[in-house]
N, C-alpha and C positions, 0 to 999 in steps of 0.2 A: 504494500500500500504506500509506504513512504517513497519507494522508487517511482511509482506512478505519479505521485504528487510532485516529486522533483522534476520529472520529465515534463509534466504539464506546465510547471513554473518556467522551465527553460524554454518551452515552446512559446509561452506568452512573451517572454523577454525577446525572443527572436522576432516575433511578429511585430512588436513595438519598434524594434530596430529597423525592420524592413519598411514599416510605415514612415519612419523618419527619413530613411534613405530615398524613398520614392518622392516624398514631399520636397526634399532638397533638389532632386532632379527636375521636378516640376517647377520649382522656383527659379533655379539658376542654371540648370543643366540642359542637355540637348532636348529634353521633353518640354521645355518652357515655351518654345515657339516664339513668334514675333512679340516685341515689347507691348504692343497694343492689345494682345489677346489675353484677356483676364481669366479665361476658363481654366488653364493649367494652374494659375495661382490660386484660384478659388478651390480647385480640387486639392492642391497642396495644403491649404488651410484646413479643409475638411479632414484630410488624413492626419494632420497634427492634432486636431480636436479628437478624432477617434483614438489616437494613441494615448492622449491624456485621459479620455474616459476609461480606457482599458486599465490605465494605471490607477485611477480612482477605485474602480471595481475591485481590482486585485488587492489594493491596500485596505479596503474596508471589510472585505470578506462578508459582504452583506447581500443576501438574496434579494432584498427589496431594492437595493441600488442596482443590482444586475437587471432586475425586471424593468426598472425605470429607464436604464440605458438602452435596453433591448427595444422597448416601446419607442423611445426617441429615434433610434436608428431606423426602425421600420417606418415611422412617419416621415423622416427625412428622405428615405429611399423612395417612398411613394410620391413625395413632392418632386424629387428630381426626375423620376420616371414620367410623371405627368407633364413636367416642363419639357422634357426631351420629346415626348410624343406630340406636343403641340407646336414644337419648333420655336418656342420663346426662350429668352435668356433667363437664367436662374435667378 
């Protein structure tokens, strides 16, 4: 059981690191695109926020916090999907 918990913790750390790396690439790296394109920068900000939320959830060890974050992510995902489907800016 301890080994499984350790592996899950390590996975969470790696996911947060990956989110930070992708956010950096979207801000200043080759994925940033032209300076006037704000979509990659908005996506980078969302990834940094997601990383921070994961950090909050793992530090609190609270099921209620996890449920709230999950609900927020679902709502945000639905909003982005609706925006993309309509062709409007986010």
